[in-house]
C-alpha positions, 0 to 999 in steps of 0.5 A, spaced: 591 307 436 586 311 441 583 318 440 579 321 445 576 327 447 571 332 446 575 336 441 576 335 433 582 332 431 586 332 425 589 325 422 594 326 416 595 319 413 594 315 407 590 309 409 586 308 415 585 301 417 579 299 422 580 291 424 574 290 428 569 296 431 570 303 430 565 307 435 564 315 433 560 318 438 559 325 433 561 326 426 566 323 422 569 328 417 573 326 411 574 332 406 581 336 404 584 333 410 584 326 407 585 327 400 588 320 398 588 313 400 583 309 403 578 308 409 578 300 410 573 297 415 573 290 416 567 289 420 560 292 419 558 300 419 552 301 423 548 307 422 545 311 417 548 315 411 546 322 409 544 322 402 549 327 398 547 334 397 550 340 394 548 346 397 550 353 393 550 360 395 545 364 391 550 369 388 549 373 381 549 372 374 556 375 374 559 371 379 555 364 379 557 359 384 557 353 379 561 356 373 566 354 369 574 355 370 574 358 363 568 363 364 567 364 371 561 369 370 557 363 366 554 358 370 548 357 374 545 361 380 539 363 384 536 369 382 532 373 387 529 378 383 521 378 382 519 371 383 525 367 386 528 361 381 534 358 378 537 361 373 543 361 368 548 366 365 553 367 360 558 372 360 555 375 366 548 376 363 542 372 365 539 369 359 535 363 362 530 363 369 526 358 371 521 359 377 515 355 379 510 358 374 515 360 368 521 359 364 523 366 362 528 366 356 532 373 355 536 371 348 534 368 341 532 361 340 536 358 335 532 352 333 534 352 325 532 346 322 528 343 327 520 343 329 518 347 335 511 344 338 508 347 344 501 349 347 502 357 348 507 362 345 506 369 347 512 374 344 513 381 343 515 379 336 516 372 332 521 371 326 519 363 324 524 361 319 522 353 319 516 350 322 512 352 329 506 348 331 502 351 337 495 351 339 495 358 341 500 363 338 500 371 341 505 376 338 505 383 337 508 382 330 510 376 326 515 375 320 514 368 316 520 367 312 516 362 307 509 360 309 504 360 314 499 354 314 493 353 317 491 346 319 483 347 318 483 350 312 483 347 305 485 350 298 477 352 297 477 356 304 477 363 305 480 366 312 477 370 316 477 373 323 471 371 328 468 376 334 474 373 338 479 375 333 481 368 332 483 366 325 478 361 322 477 359 315 470 358 311 470 353 305 466 356 299 463 353 293 462 355 286 460 362 286 460 364 293 464 370 297 465 372 304 460 377 306 461 381 311 455 383 316 456 389 321 457 387 328 457 379 326 462 374 323 462 374 316 459 368 312 459 365 306 454 367 301 452 368 293 451 375 290 445 375 286 442 381 282 438 382 276 441 385 269 438 391 266 
């Protein structure tokens, strides 16, 4: 069989067998026009094969290009608002976005029963039910359902805030109190006096 010419031609068949050599001057398209059967080559295929890739349109949270048949408004899309980045939606709402600098979460994080470890947490409100291990925690308000543990403290420590508004602790000995000084960080000291 010989097919020549400049125009693309459609071949409907179950199997394509190439007994020796096949020369393709331009492109070989195998898509919906060839959905079954085999392409068999007895000789050698020379040339380069482009790596597979998946190119998706940007679309939106309500109509993500990569979605589920049972939920067409839940999936993955490219969000162009603010700093462009990849995003995930559920029920038509953007819930996660990853740009070159940030991962933005627009929903509650249910991590019940597991530890959360991170270097920095910044939040308007934090409700910690179990464990949260972090280097820096910045919140507008925080609710601890059980307890708040400061790793540098001991059973004989007194908490205080330094000039940088960081929570610190000072170990006290017998009879000592934290004594404040105007414009300075509180220090541990002992009150002494005389009796009348």
